[in-house]
C-alpha positions as CSV (number, residue, x, y, z in Angstrom):
1,M,-9.4,-36.6,29.7
2,N,-11.4,-34.4,27.8
3,Q,-12.5,-32.3,30.5
4,K,-8.5,-31.9,31.6
5,R,-8.0,-30.7,28.1
6,F,-10.9,-28.4,27.8
7,I,-9.9,-26.7,31.0
8,I,-6.5,-26.3,29.9
9,L,-7.1,-25.1,26.7
10,L,-9.5,-22.5,28.2
11,T,-7.3,-21.3,30.7
12,L,-4.6,-20.6,27.9
13,L,-7.2,-18.9,25.9
14,I,-8.0,-16.6,29.1
15,F,-4.0,-15.7,29.6
16,F,-4.0,-15.2,25.9
17,L,-7.0,-12.7,25.9
18,I,-5.5,-10.8,28.8
19,H,-2.1,-10.6,27.3
20,V,-3.5,-9.0,23.9
21,D,-5.7,-6.5,26.0
22,K,-2.8,-5.4,27.9
23,T,-0.3,-5.3,25.0
24,H,-2.3,-4.2,22.2
25,G,-5.6,-3.3,23.8
26,S,-4.0,-0.4,26.0
27,C,-4.9,2.6,23.8
28,Y,-5.8,3.3,20.2
29,P,-6.6,6.5,18.3
30,I,-10.1,7.7,17.4
31,G,-10.9,10.4,14.8
32,V,-12.6,13.5,15.8
33,R,-13.3,16.7,13.4
34,K,-13.0,19.5,16.2
35,D,-10.5,22.1,15.2
36,C,-9.0,20.2,12.3
37,D,-10.4,22.5,9.5
38,K,-7.2,24.2,8.7
39,E,-5.1,21.1,7.7
40,W,-8.2,18.9,6.6
41,D,-7.7,19.7,2.9
42,G,-4.1,19.0,3.0
43,A,-3.9,15.5,4.7
44,N,-3.1,13.1,1.9
45,I,-1.1,10.3,0.6
46,I,1.5,12.3,-1.4
47,D,3.4,9.1,-2.9
48,A,3.1,5.3,-3.2
49,S,4.9,2.4,-5.0
50,W,6.0,-1.0,-4.6
51,V,9.4,-1.6,-3.8
52,P,11.2,-3.5,-6.8
53,G,11.6,-7.2,-6.3
54,A,9.7,-7.2,-2.9
55,P,6.0,-7.7,-1.8
56,I,6.4,-4.2,0.2
57,L,4.3,-0.9,-0.4
58,N,6.2,2.2,0.3
59,I,3.8,5.1,1.0
60,T,4.3,8.7,2.0
61,T,2.0,10.8,4.0
62,Y,1.5,14.3,4.8
63,V,-0.2,16.5,7.2
64,P,-0.1,20.4,6.8
65,D,0.6,22.6,9.8
66,G,-2.5,23.9,11.5
67,G,-3.0,26.7,14.1
68,N,-1.4,25.1,16.8
69,G,1.9,24.7,14.9
70,P,3.6,21.6,13.2
71,N,1.7,18.6,12.6
72,Y,2.9,14.8,11.9
73,P,0.8,11.8,10.7
74,E,0.6,10.0,14.1
75,A,-1.6,7.1,13.3
76,F,-3.0,5.1,10.4
77,G,-6.2,3.1,10.2
78,H,-8.5,1.3,7.6
79,F,-5.2,0.9,5.3
80,T,-6.4,-1.2,2.0
81,F,-5.1,-1.4,-1.5
82,G,-7.0,-3.2,-4.4
83,N,-8.4,-3.3,-7.9
84,D,-10.4,-5.9,-9.9
85,Q,-7.5,-8.4,-9.4
86,V,-6.2,-8.2,-6.1
87,K,-7.3,-6.7,-2.8
88,Y,-5.3,-6.7,0.6
89,R,-6.2,-4.8,3.8
90,F,-3.3,-4.0,5.9
91,L,-5.2,-2.3,9.0
92,K,-8.8,-2.2,10.1
93,K,-8.3,-0.8,13.3
94,P,-5.9,2.1,13.7
95,I,-2.2,2.0,15.2
96,F,0.3,4.8,16.1
97,V,3.1,5.2,13.6
98,N,5.7,7.6,13.3
99,D,7.5,6.4,16.3
100,H,4.3,7.5,18.6
101,H,2.5,5.7,21.1
102,C,-0.2,5.7,23.5
103,T,1.8,7.8,26.0
104,Y,4.7,8.7,23.8
105,T,5.3,11.3,21.0
106,S,8.6,10.9,19.3
107,P,11.0,14.1,18.9
108,D,12.2,12.6,15.8
109,E,8.5,12.4,14.1
110,K,8.7,13.0,10.1
111,N,6.2,15.0,7.7
112,P,6.1,13.7,5.3
113,Y,6.3,10.3,6.8
114,V,7.5,7.3,4.8
115,S,6.5,4.0,5.9
116,Y,6.8,0.5,4.4
117,W,4.0,-2.3,4.4
118,P,5.0,-5.8,3.6
119,H,2.2,-8.3,2.4
120,D,1.9,-11.6,0.8
121,E,3.8,-11.6,-2.5
122,S,0.7,-13.3,-4.1
123,L,-1.3,-10.1,-3.7
124,R,1.3,-7.9,-5.3
125,P,-0.4,-6.0,-8.4
126,A,0.4,-7.0,-11.8
127,P,2.6,-4.4,-13.3
128,G,0.9,-2.3,-15.8
129,T,-2.3,-2.1,-13.8
130,W,-3.9,0.9,-11.6
131,V,-4.6,0.2,-7.8
132,R,-6.4,2.4,-5.3
133,I,-5.0,2.8,-2.1
134,W,-7.4,3.7,1.1
135,L,-6.3,5.1,4.1
136,A,-7.4,7.0,7.2
137,I,-4.6,9.3,8.3
138,Y,-4.8,10.8,12.2
139,W,-2.7,13.7,13.4
140,R,-2.6,16.0,16.4
141,C,-3.7,13.2,18.8
142,N,-4.7,14.7,22.3
143,R,-2.7,12.8,24.9
144,F,-4.5,15.0,27.9
145,D,-1.1,16.0,29.5
146,G,-0.1,12.4,30.6
147,H,-3.4,11.0,31.3
148,I,-4.0,8.4,28.6
149,P,-7.3,7.4,28.0
150,K,-8.4,4.0,26.2
151,K,-9.4,6.3,23.2
152,V,-7.1,9.1,22.2
153,Q,-8.7,11.5,20.2
154,C,-7.0,12.9,16.8
155,C,-7.8,14.7,14.0
156,H,-8.1,12.4,10.9
157,K,-9.2,12.1,7.3
158,N,-9.9,9.1,4.9
159,V,-8.2,9.4,1.7
160,F,-7.2,7.8,-1.3
161,K,-4.9,7.8,-4.2
162,N,-5.0,5.9,-7.5
163,I,-1.5,4.8,-8.5
164,Y,0.1,3.1,-11.6
165,V,2.1,0.0,-11.0
166,N,5.4,0.2,-12.7
167,Q,7.2,-2.9,-11.7
């Protein structure tokens, strides 16, 4: 009986790993610095606040236009907030945002880009405290004219912002 159960569980685990690789592992953004200098200093978190009465962080990011035309935040990674009392990591590995995907760039992309990030209520910073937010912002992702590699090269910058928690 134990051997049958082990085989069934192993089979389910293999199918799960295959499914995760196909749905979440098809491609991901990686950061490069080539030809990103013009926008480098301006990529930033321009505003962040907690939604009143909800465990949701509202964050606004911006990437200035560059020599190749308009830019937009296309992916986020290493997204964390914290202070001496709480720490929470939204993202470790980068993901596409602003309606961008491996093979798709949205015609409705926004810059500045506003996004909302739910988290556990117990990790909400106390009112009247300072919190630091860390974020990797990716932009101008190179999709190689339809050929999508597993690693999509993007300009990127690691940024942080200190915010005062009002509510």
